[in-house]
Structures are given as structure tokens and as C-alpha cells.
C-alpha positions in Angstrom: 222.0 128.7 187.9 220.2 132.1 187.0 219.1 133.1 183.4 222.4 135.9 182.8 224.7 133.0 183.9 223.2 130.1 181.9 223.0 132.9 178.9 226.1 133.3 179.2 227.5 130.3 179.0 225.2 129.3 176.6 226.4 131.6 174.4 229.9 131.3 175.2 229.9 127.4 174.4 228.7 127.9 170.8 230.5 130.7 170.0 233.4 128.6 170.6 232.3 125.5 168.4 232.1 127.7 165.6 234.5 129.2 163.0 233.7 131.9 160.2 230.7 132.8 159.0 228.8 130.7 161.2 230.4 132.3 164.4 229.8 135.6 162.8 226.3 135.2 162.4 225.8 134.3 165.9 227.5 137.2 167.2 225.7 139.1 164.5 222.4 137.6 164.9 221.6 136.9 168.1 220.6 140.2 169.7 217.9 141.9 172.3 214.9 140.1 170.6 216.4 136.4 170.8 217.7 137.1 174.1 214.4 138.2 175.1 213.0 135.1 173.8 215.0 133.1 176.1 214.6 135.1 179.1 210.9 135.6 179.1 209.5 132.5 177.1 212.4 129.5 176.7 214.3 129.7 180.2 211.2 129.8 182.5 210.0 126.4 180.6 212.6 124.5 180.6 214.9 126.2 183.2 218.4 124.9 180.7 219.2 125.2 177.1 220.3 121.7 176.3 219.7 121.0 172.7 218.8 124.5 171.6 221.0 125.8 168.9 221.3 129.9 168.4 221.5 131.0 164.8 221.2 127.6 163.4 222.3 126.9 159.7 219.9 125.2 157.4 219.9 124.4 153.7 217.0 125.1 151.1 215.8 122.9 148.1 219.0 124.5 145.9 221.4 123.8 148.9 221.5 127.5 149.7 222.5 128.5 153.3 219.8 130.0 155.6 219.8 130.5 159.3 216.9 130.6 161.7 216.9 131.8 165.0 216.8 129.1 166.9 216.7 124.9 166.4 215.6 122.5 169.3 216.7 119.5 167.8 215.8 116.4 170.2 215.1 112.6 169.7 211.5 113.2 169.8 211.6 116.0 166.6 213.4 119.1 165.2 211.6 122.4 166.0 212.6 125.7 164.3 212.3 128.9 166.2 211.3 132.7 165.0 211.5 135.4 166.5 209.7 138.1 163.8 209.8 141.9 164.6 207.0 143.4 162.8 208.9 146.8 161.5 212.1 145.1 160.4 210.1 142.3 158.6 208.0 144.2 156.8 211.0 147.0 156.0 212.9 144.3 154.3 210.2 142.0 152.9 209.4 142.3 149.1 207.2 139.6 147.0 209.9 137.7 146.3 211.5 137.4 149.6 208.1 137.0 151.2 207.3 133.7 148.2 211.0 132.2 149.5 210.1 133.0 153.4 206.9 131.0 153.0 208.5 128.3 150.8 211.1 127.8 152.8 208.9 127.1 155.7 207.3 124.6 153.7 210.5 122.9 152.5 211.6 122.5 156.2 208.4 121.3 157.2 208.4 118.7 154.4 211.9 117.4 155.4 210.8 117.1 159.1 210.9 120.3 160.8 208.6 121.7 162.8 208.3 125.6 162.4 207.4 127.8 165.3 206.9 131.9 164.7 206.6 134.2 167.5 206.4 138.2 167.1 208.5 140.3 168.9 205.5 142.0 170.6 204.2 139.1 171.8 207.7 138.1 173.4 207.9 141.4 174.7 204.1 142.2 176.3 202.8 138.6 176.0 205.5 136.2 176.9 202.6 133.9 178.8 200.9 133.7 175.4 204.2 132.6 174.1 205.1 130.1 176.8 201.5 128.3 176.0 202.0 128.2 172.6 205.5 126.7 172.5 204.1 124.1 174.9 201.2 122.9 173.0 203.7 122.0 170.2 206.4 120.9 171.7 205.2 119.5 175.1 203.0 116.3 173.4 205.8 115.1 172.0 208.4 115.2 174.6 206.8 111.9 176.2 208.1 109.3 173.9 206.9 105.7 174.4 210.1 103.9 175.1 208.8 100.7 173.7 205.2 101.7 172.6 203.8 100.9 175.6 200.0 101.3 175.8 200.8 103.0 179.1 203.3 105.9 177.5 200.8 106.3 174.4 197.7 107.0 176.9 199.7 109.6 178.8 200.8 111.2 175.8 197.2 111.5 174.7 195.8 112.7 178.1 198.6 115.5 177.8 197.0 116.5 174.2 193.9 116.8 175.6 194.9 118.8 178.5 196.6 121.5 175.8 193.5 121.4 174.0 191.5 122.4 176.8 194.1 125.0 177.7 196.0 123.1 180.6 192.7 122.3 182.8 191.4 119.0 182.4 189.0 116.6 184.7 188.7 112.7 184.1 185.3 113.1 182.4 187.6 115.1 179.5 189.7 111.9 179.1 186.6 110.0 179.3 184.9 111.7 176.4 188.1 112.2 174.4 189.5 108.3 175.0 186.5 106.4 175.6 188.1 105.1 178.5 186.2 104.2 181.8 186.4 107.1 184.8 188.8 104.8 186.9 191.3 104.2 183.9 191.3 108.2 183.4 191.7 109.3 187.1 194.5 106.8 187.2 196.2 108.3 184.0 195.8 111.9 185.4 197.1 110.8 189.0 200.1 109.1 187.3 201.2 112.5 185.1 200.7 114.0 188.6 203.4 111.7 190.2 205.7 112.4 187.3 205.6 116.2 187.8 203.6 117.2 184.6 199.8 117.8 186.2 199.0 119.5 189.5 195.7 118.4 191.3 193.5 121.3 192.2 191.5 120.8 195.1 188.2 122.5 196.4 187.2 121.0 199.7 187.9 117.3 200.0 187.9 116.6 196.3 189.9 117.0 193.3 187.9 119.4 190.7 190.6 118.8 188.1 194.4 118.8 186.8 196.3 121.7 185.7 199.4 121.6 183.3 202.7 122.6 185.5 204.8 125.2 183.2 208.0 124.1 184.9 207.3 120.1 184.5 209.0 120.5 181.0 212.1 120.9 182.6 212.1 117.6 184.0 211.9 115.7 181.0 
């Protein structure tokens, strides 16, 4: 499904499930910046909007209702995503609101949320940076050990190293980072290739390194 069709279905689905202020906030709050984030950052990575909730209502320590631009709620974590415009953010922000915004993020972090902020400028002009950062935060947590097996934990750690190195990783990076032998490191990397997370980069007859695949997150 192309982006426009997927986005229309996404918004119609959420609008049909809401009433009152929650529906009004969705229609008022989901505007150009939020749609651009989905088009340039989210959709190229995931190719769908499952588990993503636009204009999601949360409550602070005083049970005061607030809305975040997007909530990504999954079995492996809750992520709050905000698209911040510089002009409107600064214009509408006084000291009290600034303090509240910081405290709200800290509170949400304290109760289990991971908060992620992107500027509108980056969403518009540097979406590749936003995609990379989103992968760094969400990606390693998407591989969950089904029964806390050694193999699945190793794969998770290998992906963490790959993201930390800027998406390229060699067996030597794994041996240095995890203290395993070369054969084990190569086996884990090849396993992640088979699962669609990594792509081998070949020079001549040899694999020189492995590279993260942006589209891999869509297959999880």
C-alpha cells in the first residue's frame, strides 16, 4: 500500500474510535508536520502504522490530561514521539511551560515511557538523520528474547553494536565488543543476514562488513 492510502486509512481508523475532545484533538493536532514525519521518517522504516497512535492522551503526576504527537505502544516498550517546530515552540513557551515540559518528559520516563523528540527542520530537510536516530532508539529493543535464550540475547547485543558504529559492523567489532571468538561473531552476523536485519557488503570474494537494512524493521 502506498503512503497516502495507508495514511488515510490510519487516520480514519483512529478518528472512528474516538469521541469528544480526544477526537477533536486528533483532527486539530495532526497537521502538516505530523504527516510529514510519517511520510519521511516512519513509513520508509516500517511500511505500516501498526501500534502507532496519533495525538495520544497521557496524564501527568496531577492526573492532568496532555497529548503527545505519537505513541508507539508495543510489548517491548512504550515510545512517545514529538515533532517540535522551532518558531511555535519558542513563541508559545514561557518559563512555566518550559519547566512543565521538562517535568512531563521526566515523569513519563519514570513510569516507563521512552520520549523521542524531532525538530520540524530535521523532519523536513534531514529525514535520514531522523530515521537513523529512530532506529537507534527503537531498533535494539525490537528483538526480544522469546525465552531469554543466549542466542536471542546475542543477536540483540550485535545489533546494538551495529547501531552504535553507524550501521556498519565487522566480525572484529563483535569479538572486541562481546568477547567472543571470530567464528561465533561471524555466525551471529550471518544469522542476522538470514533474518533480514543485516546486508553483507562484498568486495571481491570476501565479505568486508555488514550493514543495517533500513527496511528490516518492517519485517519484525
